[in-house]
N, C-alpha and C positions, 0 to 999 in steps of 0.2 A: 301942476302937481295935484291940485285939488280935484280936477277932473279925472285924473288917473285913479285916485283913491275911490271916487264915486263909481267909476267903471269897475274896479276890482271888487268893491263891496257888492255891486249889482250882480256881477258874475258869480260871486260866492253864494249869494242868496238864491239865485236861479239854480245853481248846482245842488245846493242842499235840498231845495224844494223838489227838484226832479229826481234826486236819489230817493227821497221820501215817497214820492208818488210811485216810482218804479218798484220799490220794495212792497208798498201797499198793494200793488197790482198782482204780486206773486202770491199773496195770501189767498188760500181757498175761500170761496164764498160759503155761507152757511147752507149746507145741503150736500147732496151726493152728486159727484160729477157736475153736470150743468143743470141739475134739477134742484131748485130752492126748496127748503122745508116749507110745508104748507100748500104746495101745489095740489090741485084737486085730483082725485081719483079719475074723474071723467077725462081730464086732460092727458093722463099718462096711460090709461087702460089699453088703448089700441097700439100706441107706439111701442110699448114694452110687452105686448101680448100677455097682459096680466090675467092669471087664472086664480080664482079663490082657493085658499088652502084652509084657513081657520078663522074663527071669530071668537073673541073674548070681550064681552061688553062692547065698548066703543072702538076696540082695536081689531083691525082686520088685516090678515096676512095674505099675500098673493105671490105666486111664483112668477118669474119674469123671463124674458128671452135674453137677458144679459149673459154673455159668455166670456167677456174679457173685461178686466179692470186694470188700467195701465197696460202692461205687457203680460200680465198673469191670466191664465185660463181659469175660468170659474166653473166649478161643478154645479153649484146652485146659487141663485141670487133671489132672495125673497124681499119684496117691498112690504113695508108696514104702514098702515094708515090709521090715524086717530080722527074720528068724526069726518071721514073722507078727506083728510088732509095728510099729505105725504110726511111721514115722521121718522122713518128709518129703513135701513137695509141690513139684512143678514147675508153674509157671503161665505161660501164654503169653497176651499181649494184643495186639490189633491197633489201630493208629492212635495218633498222639501224644496227642490229647486224652483218649482212653480210658486209655492207659497212664499219663498224668499223674494221672488220678483214682486209680489204684492207688498211685502214688508218694505222693500226698497222704494216702491212707489209711494207708500204712505209717508215714509221718512222724507221723500222729496217734497211732498205736499205740505206736511205739517212740522217737519224738523225731527230731531232725534226722539222726542217724546219722553214719557216716563217709563223706564224699563222696570217691570215688577219682578221678572225672573228672566232667565235666558230665552224663554219662549213666550213671554207676555209683555205687551206694551199698551200704553194708553196715550191719547192725545186729546187736548181740549183746545178748541179754536172757536171763539164766539159762542154761538149756541150749539155747536157741533161737538160731540164726543165720539171718539173712535176707540174701540177696544179690539186688540189683536191677540189671538191665542193660537199656539201651535202645539199639536200633540206629538207624542214620541215617534210617530210614523212620518212626521213632516206635513201632515194635513193641517190646514188652517181654518180658523173660524174668526170672522171679522164682523163686529156689530158696529155700524156707523149710523148714528141717530141724532135727532134733535132733542137736546136736554129740555128745552122749553115745552115742546108739544108732549113729550112723554111724562114730564113732571106735572103738567096741567091735568093729565089724564088721571093721576092718582088722587 
């Protein structure tokens, strides 16, 4: 009987630990897609065909070749770097159906988030902040960035 209790306790502990690990694995990393915040410009420049757009002090913006995020088509995707470290992404989408696909993808990654209005949401996950805004035509603007790198900039 004592051995049975030990086996049951061991199974329960293993089940709790494995559930904890599997749910931790589903949380998004701090970064955008598979790119961690702080990745160097040199490392991303060729892969994403980055072209300079603007510079404000230590902050540099580049257009990228990203055309899809999740299942949503992207009109524009700009990468932002602070001191040559990857710090954020600005994404534009066109059309309500397409924009809602991106919203569904963000909810899948980060959960329901904080809904500020029927057209605006925010998510906070670790050092990552994602802001979603949709205009009356259904076009979307998403700003996905590192709170740490952008706060250090100020």
